[in-house]
Each structure stands twice: as C-alpha cells, then as structure tokens.
N, C-alpha and C positions, 0 to 999 in steps of 0.2 A: 535678475537671473537666478537668484537663490530659490525663488518660488518654483521656477521651471525645473531646477535641479531636484528639488524635493518631490515634485510630481513624477519625474522620470525614475527616481529611486524607489518611490512607492509602487509604480507599475512594474519595475524590474523585480521587486520583491514578490508581487502577486504572480508574475510569470514564473519565477523560480518555484514558488509554492505549488502552483498548478502542475508544473513539470514533475515535481517530486510525488505529488498525488497520483499522477498518471503512472509513474514507475511502480508505486506501491500497489495500485490496483492491478497492474499487469503481472506482478510477481506471484499472484495467487494467494490463497489463504486456506484455512482449515476446511471451509465450506466447499471449496472446489478441489480438494486434494483427493486423489484416487485411493490413497491408503488410509483414509480417515476411519474406516471401520476397524482396522487392526492397530492403529497408532495409539500408543499409551500416552502421548502428549496432547492428543486432541481434546480440547476443552469440552466440558459438559454443557448441556443446554443452559442458556443464560449467562455463560461466561464469555469473555472476550476472545475472539478468534485471533490466531497469530498470522502474521504475514512475514514473508521472507524466512520461512522456517527451513532449516537444513534437511529436514525429513520430507519436504514437500515432493509429491509425485504428481506430475501433470496427467490429467485424465485424457484418455485417447478418444477421439471422436469417431 
C-alpha cells in the first residue's frame, strides 16, 4: 500500500502545481497589461515580467 500512497501523493502534487500554474496564467502579466505604456514598473526588454501585479489593468476587447 505504501507504493500506491506515494503514487497518489505524487499525482496530487502534480495536480496542485498545474492548478497554480493556471491561476498564474489567468492573473495576467506585464505583456497583457493595458497600462504597460505608462507604467513605471513595467520591465524593459529582456527582463522578467511580473504576474499578479497590483497595478495590472485588464485590456478591453
């Protein structure tokens, strides 16, 4: 039973990780922000973009 428990725990970890990744991707980032042109915190080219930014503005479709 110990082997089955380990497999279930591994799959639960993978599921939790994928759920967090989906939430991060849905939160938006600097590349999809409507205010990126006037934002002083927007990273320059080559720098890492931020996600879950308090200044994030969703683009209107």
